[in-house]
N, C-alpha and C positions, 0 to 999 in steps of 0.2 A: 677360079683358082688353081695355080701350078699343081701339076702332078706330085712334085715334090715335097709339097706342104700336108700331100693327105695324111702321112703317118704323125702327123703332130696335132690333127684334129682333137683327138681324144684329150691332149693336154687341155685344150680351151676349156673342157667342161670342169677340169679340176683347180684351172688357175686362180689365183687369188690376186695377182697383179700381174702387169707387163712384165715383172721379171721372169715369171715361170713362162707364160705362152710365149710371149712376146720376145724375148730375148732367145728363147731356145729357138724359135722360128726364123729370126732374123740372121742369127750365126748360121744356120742351116742353108738360108737363102742366100747369103752371101759367098758361100762355097761354089755356088754355080756361076757367079759372076767373075770368075777367077780365069788368065790365061792358060792354055796349055801346059806351060811350066810349072804351075802351080796345082791345078786341079786336081792331078791325080794324087798327091801328098794328102792335099785337103781332104779329097773325098774318101781316102782309106781310113781318116781321122774323123770323118762328119758326125759319127755318134760321140765320141769325146768333146768335141766344140760345141755340139746341141746341149748334151748334158751339164757341162761345166759352164755354159753361159751364164748360169744363175750364181754361180758361186761368189762372185761379187757380193751380191745381196745377203747371201748366207754369213757372210765376214761383217755386215755393215754394224749390227748391234754388239758386236764382242770384239773386234779389232780396234783399238782406239786409232782414228785418222783414216778409217776407211770411210766412214759416212760421207764427208765432204766431197769425195771425188766423184758422186752421184748426181750432183746438182750444182746452180749458181743463182742465188736470188739476185737478179740483175738490178730489181727495183728498189734493192737496197742502197744503190749507188746513186741513184736520182734518175732524172729523165734523160734518156737516150744514152745510158749508161753502156749497153751492149755495142754500142759505137765507138767509146773513150775508154774502156778500161783498157789498161796496159797489156798487150798480147804476150810479153815475156814475164814469166812467174815472179824474176828477181826484182824486176819494176815494179810489179804489183804487191810486192813484200814491203818493198821501200818505200811506197806511197801509203799502204793502208796498213802494214804489220801482219804477220803471219797468223796471227790469232784470231784477227779479223775475217780475213780471208778464210781461213777453216770454217769459223761460224756461218758464213754465209754462202760456202760452197767453191770448189775450184774444177768443175768438171772440163773446162775446155784445156786449161793448163794440164790437169791430169792426162788427157787424151794425148797430149804433145810430149809428155814425159814416156807416156806407153809406147808411142811412135819411134821414140829413140831406144827404147829396152827391146822392142822387137827388131828394128832394124839391126842391134848389135848381135841379136841371138841370130839371124839370118847370117850375118859374118862368121860368127863362130861355129855355124851349121848343128846348132844345138838342137836336136829334135823336142826334147822336154820341155826346153825354153819357148821354143816359136810356137809350140801346140799351146802351153799355160798361157803365154802373152797374147796369143790370138784370141783364146777364148774371151781373156778380160778384156782386151780392147775393145772386142764387138760389143761388149756388155756396155761400156762408158760411152762408146759413139751413139750407140742406141739410147741411152739416157739422155744425151743432148738433144736427142729429137722429140723430146717430149714435152710440149709446152709447160705442162706443171710443174716440171725440172727448173724452169727458169724464173720462178717467181717465189716471193716470201707468202702468199696466199696459196700455196703447194695443194692443199686439199679444200680451197672454199672456205677455210675457217674464219677467215677475216670476213667474209660477205653472206654468211648464213647459208652456206653450201657445202657442208661438210660431207665427204663422200664422193665428191666429183673426181677426186683423182683416179679412184677405181673405177668408176662409172666409164672416164674417158679410155683409160690405158688397158683395162681388163675387162669389163662388162660389154662394150661395142664389139672388140674383136671378138670375145668370147661367142657372141651371138650371130656375127655378120660376117668373119674374115673368110669364110667356106666361100664367098661369091668377090672376095677381092683379086684383082689383075695385080699381082706383086712381080711380074717380070721387069727388071730395071737394067737388062743389056749387060755390057761387059764391064769390067772394072777399068778405071782411068787412072792414070798417074796423076799425084797431086804434086804440081810444081811449088804451092805452098801450104804446107800440112797446116800450120797454125792458122791460116785464112780459112782452109776449109773447114775446122772445128767450129770455129766462132761463127762461120756463116750459118751452121747449123744451129749456134745458140741465138742467133739473131734471128732467124725465120721462125724458129721454135716461140721466141717472145713475142714476136710479131702475130701468133695465133692466140695469146693468152686471152686476149679481150673477147674474142667469139667463144671460145671454149667457155668462159664462165657466163657471157651476157646471153646466149641462146640456152643455156641451162635454166637461167633466172626466169626467160621469158616463157620457156615451156612449163616449168613449176607455176607459175601464175594461171596457166591454163588447167591443170590439173589438179584434182582433188588427192589428199594425202593417201587413199587407197587405190587411187589410179596410178599414182606415181611408184609405188612399191609393191611388192608382193611378196610371196613366200614359194619357195624352189626346195626340191629336195636334193642335197648334195650328198652322195653316199648314204651315210644313216643319219644324218643331220638334217634338218628343216632349216634353212636360213632365210632372212630376210633380204632382199635383193629390188634393185631396179626393176620396174616391170619392164617385159618386153614391149608393150606398146610404147612406153615413153622411151624406152633405151632406143629404139626403132625411129621415133619422131624426133629425137636429138641427134642421132646418127644422120636423118634426111637434112635437119636443119643445118649440120656442119658440113653439110654438101661435098662428103667424101675425103675430109680431112684426114682423119685416123690412117685410111687406107693410103691416102698420099705420103703422109708422114713413114707407116711402115715400109712402102715403096724406096723412098728417099734414104729411111737408115740403112736397109740391105745394101743400098749400092754403094752407102759412102763406108761402110765397113768393108765391104769388097775393096774398096778405093785404098783406104788405108793399109790393109794386108798387102795388096799388089805393091804399094809406094814403098812400103818396109822391104821388100822383097827385092826391088830393084835397087834402092838406095844400100842394101847390104851386099850388093854383088850381084844378084840373082844366081845365085847358087844353085847346081843341078838337085833339085830336092829328090830325083829318083835315086840318088847315092847315098841319102841319109837313111838311118833307120825309121821305117816305115810306121813303127807304132811307140807310144810312149813306153819308156822304160819300167820295169819292176819297181825301181826307186821312186819313180813319179807316181805309179799307182798308188803306192805304199804311203806317199806323201798324201795324196788325195784323199786315202781311208782316213789316215791319221786325222786330217784337218776336218773330215766331216763328223768325226767321233768327237773331236773337241770342241767343235761347233753346235752339236747336240747337246754337250755336258757343260759347256762354259755358262755361267751366268752371265745376262747381258750387261753392257756397259752404256753410260749416257751417250747418245749421239747427237750432235748439233742438226735441228732443223731436218724436215723431211722425213719426220719417223712415224706418221701414220699411215 
């Protein structure tokens, strides 16, 4: 595994979802894909981008309209819908209605919206907006690269496989990511950003069948007490997929999780780079190198509000 990932290994032991370990790892990795004109600014803020990679998940159950930004239930729209759904959000609204879209997720359209916002932030040379939008965009791009974020059977609840979401996106990286090769090369300019994020959704959805099928096959081969075990997490004893079952599932997937992590980190870097270029390639060395006190106070306030606010109903993918 790349040395730059080593400071994040401890997160894996505490993570409950891709949203903590995976998202923080991916934003951190993406920084190292950036060209000389960007990497100094982004490395100076790598801790901000790492920690705040999880902020969208913190908002999911308290901010109305946040949850749909993380997924797209492709199979709600019929066979081969990932190839047929309108690429422009306005066209999708005209065809399906916005309420329906929000029920079934809008992640690819949201990424395009984020792309436009981050491009505008580069044009304005606004350090706070660049950092905030970069952190958030990395999260949503990464979500589009998770197979179970593209199906209504997002946690195996429709096929008697409840818990598979956490198995794929949390348990496997937690146990095995130290051995992954996550080097993805240098960021590339996206001529068609909308096509790029839809390609990610298409790629993810194509993997849904194997994610579900291999787990079901292995479950038939394992007794319940072999499939699950108990582990100490801090002061708690928790039930978890056993190491043997997890490793067997990982082997059956033949490197799928590793490939998706590598693909996601590269795509995040591509989007950041494309926004910078389309924003006029401003000299980031002339910008304020750190978030302002106002931004820090905003993040502190948001964290307090998130901790104190009662949860609101969120459509789909809430397990």
